[in-house]
N, C-alpha and C positions, 0 to 999 in steps of 0.2 A: 877817610872813606869817601868814595866818589859815588854820588847818586846819579844815575843816568835817566834821562827823560827826553821828552820831545825837543827841548831846547838845548840838548847836549849835556855833557857831564858837569856836575856841580860839586865842588869840594866842600866837605863838611868837616871843619877842624875840631880838634880836642877829643876829650874822653867820650863825648856823645857820638863820635864818629867811628867807634871801634866795634860796631856790631858786625857779626860774622856774615850776615846777609847783605853785604855792602853794595851789591849791584842790583838792589831792588829797583824795579821800574817806577820811580817816583819823579814826577816833574815838579821840582821845587818852585820854579817861577809860577807855574800854573796854580799850585797849591797856595802860594803866598797871595796870589791874586784872589783866590777864593776866600782866604782869610780876610783880606782887605775888604772884599765885597760883603762879607758877613758882618762887618762892623760899621757900615754906612747907614744912612737914614732910610733908604728905600726898602720897604718891607719885602717886596717881591724879590729883590736881588738878594736880600739877607736869607730868605727862605731857600732860594735856589742854591746859593753858595753853601749853606749849612747842610742841605740835603746831599749835595755833591760830595762834600767832605766826609760826611757820615757814611755814605754809600761806597765811595771809591777808596778813601784813605784809612779811615778809622778802624775797619775790620782787621787791619794788618798790625802786628806788633811793632813794626818799624815806625808806624805813625806816632807812637809814644816818644820814640827817640827824636823824630822830626819836631814834635811839639816842644820837647824839652830843649832842643837846640834853638828853636825860635825864642823860647822863654829866656834862655841864658845869653843870647847874643844878638837879637834883632835890634835895630836902631829905633823902631817906632814903639813907644810905650803901649799904645792901644793893642798892637798885635802881640806884644809880650803878655799883656793882660789876658787877652783872648786865648792865647796858647796855654796859659796857666789853667784857665777854667776848663778847657777841653782836655788837657793832660790829666787833671784831677779826676775827670770822669773815666778816663781810660786806664788809670793805674791799677784798679782791681782786676781788670781783664788782662792787661798786657805786661805788667811789671813782673809777675812770676815767670813769664816766658823769656825774659832777658837773661843772658848768661851771668851767672853768679860772680864770675871774676871781673866783670865790667861794672857791676853795681856800685862798688865803693868809689870809683872814679866819677861816675855819674852823680852820686850823692855829693861828693866833694865840689864838683863844678856847680851844682845847683845851689848848695849852701853858700859858696863864694859869691855867686852872682846875686843871690837874694840879699846877702848882707851889704853888698855894694849898690843895690838898687835905690835910686833916688825918689822914684814915684811911690807914694804910700800905698795906693791901690794895687799896683803891680807887686810890690813887696809883700803885701798881705796875701794876695793870691798865690804867690810863689811859696809863702810859708805854709799855705794850705796844701800845696803839692807835696812839700816836705813831710807834713803831717800824714798825708795819705800814704806816702811811701813808707814811713815809719810804722804805719798800721798794717802793712802787708808783710 
């Protein structure tokens, strides 16, 4: 799937990229920056970044795929952790809207990345995402 945004197209590999609305206008670089800003010590920047993410990205079902993609593939553990926390909140709202034929591949990728996760906090948060999906 190629997500198109302000900075040009961004390739999203794997099962998480098979969503039918693949040309959703999402700026991954900008959203990654927002995630990064929401995990720093400056309270005002955290509030601004969190507000922007919740207002601009999280109302859309594709945001769950985006967060799961970050959780399963990003290099920075803190961003994977944050993506897990935010994804868990969105699962009740957006998981039912995802195509049923794609859910097994998403579950498989999520389980695989969780089992291979080296950071205990990220692994625990990813396990909670798996539990939230199992409950839906």
